[in-house]
N, C-alpha and C positions, 0 to 999 in steps of 0.2 A: 376573855377567852380568845385565844388566837387560833386561827385556823390555818394549818399548813397544808397546802395542796401538793400532792406528789403526782406528777404526770407519769402514767404507766405506758404510754404509747404516743403515736403521732396523731396530730389532729387531722381531720378530713381535708382541710385547706392545704396543709403541708403535703399530703399524699397526692392531691390533685396537681399541685405545682411540680412535684417530683415527676409525676407521669408526663406532664406537658414538656418538661425539659428532656426527659428520656425520648419521648416521641419525636421532638425536633431533632435531636442528635441522631436517632435512627433513620429519620427521613433524609438527613444530609448524607449519611453513610450510604444509604441505598442509591441516591442520585450519583454519588461519586463512583460507586461500584458499577452502575449502569454505564457511565461514561467510559470507565476503564475497559469494560467488556466490548463496547463498540470500537474503541481504539485498538484493542487486541485483534479484533476481526479485520479491521482495515490494514493493520500492520501485517497480518498473515497473508492477506491478498497481495499486498505490495511486495512482500518477500518472495512469494511464488512467481509473481510477474518478473521480478528481478532475476530469479533463477532461470526462467524461460528465456529471457533476453541474453543472459550470460551464456547459457548453453548454445543458443543459436549462433552467437558471435564466435564462440569457441569452435563450433563445428565448421563455420566458414573459414576460420583461420587454419584449422587442422587439415581441411581438404584443399586448402589454398585456392579456393574458388575466387575467381576474379569478377568484378562487377560487370554486369552485362549492359553494354551500351544499347540504347534504343528500347530498353525494357525498364521504364521508370517505376513500374509497380509490380510487386510480387506479394503473394500472400500464402498462408498455410495455417496448419493447426498442429498442436502437440498436446500430450497429456502430462500433467504434473500434479502431484498430490491428489490423484484420483479425480481431477477436474480437467475439462477441456479448455485449452487456451488457444486463442487465435493470434496470429501475428501478421503484420503488414509491413512491407519494406517499400519505402518510397524514396525516389531520388529527389532531393531538394536543391535549390540553387545554391551554389557555393560562391563566396566572394573571391576565391582564388581559382583561376581558370585551369590550373594544372591538377586540381583535385576534384574528386567526386564526393559529394556529401550525401549520406543516406540516413534516413530516419526509420528506425525500427520501433513500431508501436505494438505493444502487447495488450490484448483485450480479453476480458472475461465476461461472458454473457452479453457480448456486444458493447460493453462499456470499456473505453480505453483506461488502462490502469497505469502503464509505464511507457515512456518514450525514451529511446536511446539514439544519440547521433554518433555516426562514425564517419571519419574522413579518410578517404583512400586516394592514393595517387592514380592519375589516369595512366592507363597502359598505352604506351606509344607503339604504333606499328613499326616493326623493324624496317629500316631503310633498305630498298632493293639494291 
């Protein structure tokens, strides 16, 4: 007598292994998505800080404001994207004596997010 066994489903061991593989893949996907969400948040913050910096520099160029000598530090705040951003403008030493170098630092919640350097020629007093 020969006995032929026909399997009608999966064995318990196969089901457990399949669940373990699925759980590992799901965990890896969740970690990846968490990292992407964090990176997206940082990217948004840097993008807004870049816009604040670009807007400030454009405003200075359009109003043709000149660098103020003897005032090496200025600060202010602005609103962008429904959030308050603060900026600080500092005069930093320049390697070229005929230029003024300024550093614009944009901060959010007291944490610096973006720094931009600009190089401006010194304005000479007209000769009498």
